[in-house]
Structure formats: structure tokens, C-alpha cells
Steps between C-alpha positions, in 0.01 A plus 500: 500500500613522134571130430128405463454789255801385300371144489154615393647721229708215357209254512242737353714602204651185352647543155541174319799553280415352161793348318535649153765422243467868428273715722251707302607863456318785672569863417424721800508879508484705820358852506552743787635230729697582818865466407424388145568161349775408747261534795231306315747208477501487882121480527279203582335544159829449315589207727169324424503565124865401462417147614300446181634740241819631348449868568615794294458820699506859379357851552472615138149578368630453144604139560249212483367355827258223588400676823586829665487549876411850610540648846263799500616737778293772331648427156281214379457648153870453421410140428298611194826554312540121489295382203366157399565338837313396811522764773523380861441732795716439808521726800654525844278793593137538605377538141210342316572363150348676202377220273446750219878534479608152607406157368593334829580615851684381812428693815368524856127530446266221596315483170398232254549571130545143378838445336569871462590559864731336754524614860865489598575760770844650534571281804515202260804651329654565842451133593679410177801711597499364855499147365802586287682656797462194725658265248797532732671246723492736800138620470261413784219435253514187284382432146358166398737294290264482202462877481617678187678745731747228594615445142768767538801439723431634849684799642671502840467851642144542631597468869792737454260765368215419744658392831217626723224362278663158497548503878132585561363244254733229628403569866854607582388833646205612711238667273348677800823690562479676165404865454135603502404587142655592167383719214645532149332723244610725215167653393393787729159529333322247721302695763344199676836327530668815623226566758520145634875527528467816706236344725702182562823694541339711772445181704837336436776611261481348152834474320487644148752373249367656178487853366162564670505547881863396514644468850840347417660783304546275197289274276543132566646298210399153620129531575442141610793494741378831645141380544615179668636706791148606610190320631259687274512663159269782396425391141218719370430528130519844338128483417204272564328274250341154500767253398777761504770312693862580420836373617483671840329222694730240340806692619364486856432125492839431339669702774324300774326807636127552562339720236276789606316524170258739334398499135281245330182437703504146356861420596383197700419331169873506421651455846345309788492745795 
């Protein structure tokens, strides 16, 4: 279920690593980013840019920067404290970029603004992290040998951390003998999602592993292993918007469970139903 997605991701995003005697420098600032500079280093953006540039990363408005990435979350104007630099909007939420504040934008919306806008939904970053996680000798999903994700030495603990997921993907267990449906959410402010959960749960119990509608008595720590123990996964977005597709549907596919999805009306442009 996930392997074709992984292959398509690797093939659609090739990064030809140019050989430099000395890679050109790039000073990047991050403003209002989840987890700050250390989390930015884990992102797909940093991974892509680091193939071509020697990056200097900081969060100081008083230091020079070639570009500054800003994650709005209601605080877009914080980026104005970074002077004489190109401002780049990036969001994981259902927000439209303000091109009066930002020179460039990366987001969910299906819009065309020439070279000032790139559509790169949050699920793209999730695919990046999934590709990193399966660079492991025990993973049921395989990376192509020429992938940049195979440049690092592989790990050897995926199966230990995901025994049920590996068994299902490798046809070592019966997928029809799994539980009915799973649900993991932390944001209670999603009335359509909550209403659908109640309706489905009234027909057959849905196991909740997050802080919303929890049925286990604790929050699951390994989401993918948890999802893999059920036939279906209720993976509604918090809100609806054309192009707004987050990591939720990727988590379902990765866990070899069938997604019950609601969110972007145009989701079929991203994932073949």
C-alpha cells in the first residue's frame, strides 16, 4: 500500500547532488518555527537545500540572512523584524499566504503565482521523514539504491519497533483479523470529524488512541504501529480546504490500513482513490 507512494516520492523529487570544491554558502533564518532551528534541520526543506549549499542557520533578526522562513500560525508579522532578506512563507496549517508580507510562499493552495509560489503540502514533509525511517535493514518498505536517503548507514531496529506493521506488510498475518477502525487526534475543535467518529462508533466501536475520544486510557506513543492493528483509520483533517492535505492520510497508508478521509475536496489529485 505504501511502497508505490514511496517509489513515486523518490522518483518525483530527484536531487542531483552537484560536486563543489566548496559548496556556496547560504544563510538561513527561521522565524516562529515549530521547535526552532533544531526542528528546521529535520525538515524536507533543510534536506533539499543542504544538498547544494553550506547552510548557516540562526534565529536572530539582528544577524544577516539570505532568506528567512516564517511559519505564520497567527504571528506572520514577526518576520518583519528580519530586514534586507527574502521572506518565505511556509505553513502546516490551512492558511493562505500573504504576499504583502512574504516574497515567496510554500503551502497547500492550488494557485499559480509564477516563481513566487510552490505547492508543497505537509504530507510531502511526512514522506521525507518516512523515507528516512525506512533506511533500515528490517523495514518492510525498500528504498532505491540511488536514493539520497540511502547515503547514510541504515539502522536495524524498525521491525523491533513495528512488529505488527511488518507482519501485515510482509503477509505474515491476516489483515482481516485486525480490529475495526482506529482514530488518533489531539485537536478537539473539529466538529465534522467528531460527529463522524460518533456516528461510526455507534455502528461498531472505533478505538481512539489520541487525546480526543480516547478509549485506551492512555495516548499511544507509536502511531504507525497502533494504526497497523486496524483495518481502517479515521483520518479527517481539522478543517476543509482545496489542496489542504496533511500527514494524516500518509500515516494511514504507511501503516497498511485503509484511510477514511475527509478534508481537501481535491485529494484525488494527490492520491489515486
